N, C-alpha and C positions, 0 to 999 in steps of 0.2 A: 312834779314834771306829767304832764298827759303824753307827752312818746319821750322817754327818755332814751340814751343812745345805749345800743348795744355791747358797747367796748368803749372803757377807757383808757388813755394813754399817759406818761408821766414820761418827761425825758431827767435824764440829773448828768453831771457829770460825777462819776460813783469812779472810785480808786479803782486801779488794777489789781489783778492777782489778790481779789480778795471776793470773801466768800458771803452773798449775803442772802438773811434765812428772811420768811415773811408769812404772813399766818391772819387771816383773815375774821375777824368776830363780829358778829353781826347781833344788832339788836334791838327792840323797839321801846318806846314809851311803857307799854307795857310790864318791860322788864323789870322796874325798878318794883312793882306790884307781885310780878310773877319770875322772879329770877331764873327759873327752866327756861322761859323764853330767851337762849341765845344755843345760837347755834353758828360754830367753828369745824374751819377747814383746817383738812396737815397743814403740820409746818413746810412749807417748800424752804428751796434755796438752789440759788445760779452761783457761778463764780465769773468774776470781769476775767477780760482777756490781757493778756502780760506778767509782767511780774511784781510781787507787789513791793511799793514803794518803804520806805522806810533806813534806817542806820542797822545795818547788818549786827548778826548776831558775832559776841566776840567769837575769835581767828581759835586760839586755844586760851584753855586756866593752866598755871602750872604752879607747884607747890616746889619751890626750889630751896627745899629745910628752913632751917630755924635761924639759920645767916641770913638768911632775904627774903622769905615770904613767900606769900603768894600774889603771883602776876599774870596776868593776859596782853595777848597781843594781839590789839587789834587792828581791825581791814588789812591787815598784812603787811603793819612798819610801823605800830608805835607799840611798844613794851611800856604798861601800866601797872603801877602797884597796886594790888587791889586788900591786902594787908599786912600788916608787919612780923605776924609767925605765920610758922608754919603746924596745918590744924593734925586735929586726926585723921580724919579722915574725908574724904571730898564726893557730894553726889551729883548726877547731873540729874536734868527735868525738863522736860518740853511741855516750859510757861506759857507758850501763845498756842499748846495745841497740832500746830504744825506739823507732828510726826518726825523734825529732826532736831 
């Protein structure tokens, strides 16, 4: 190109309430011969507006003991049995990394 544009843009329908990460890695035809000919930008991010879509996490998980087992209360409307026995212990974790 003799006169490339000074800016490029792209529009997409991104999911709401989602953090997007990107990094630019520049390579040339000579990179195959000399792998040090690579330049990388820092990793950048932004978060789209709104609330993330998708099913909400269980509201409550309860161990009702050996007689009834472990149940979850889903969407503040329905109980669903997760297991028929009572565990020795229960642990929580942030599986999606959202801090909740």
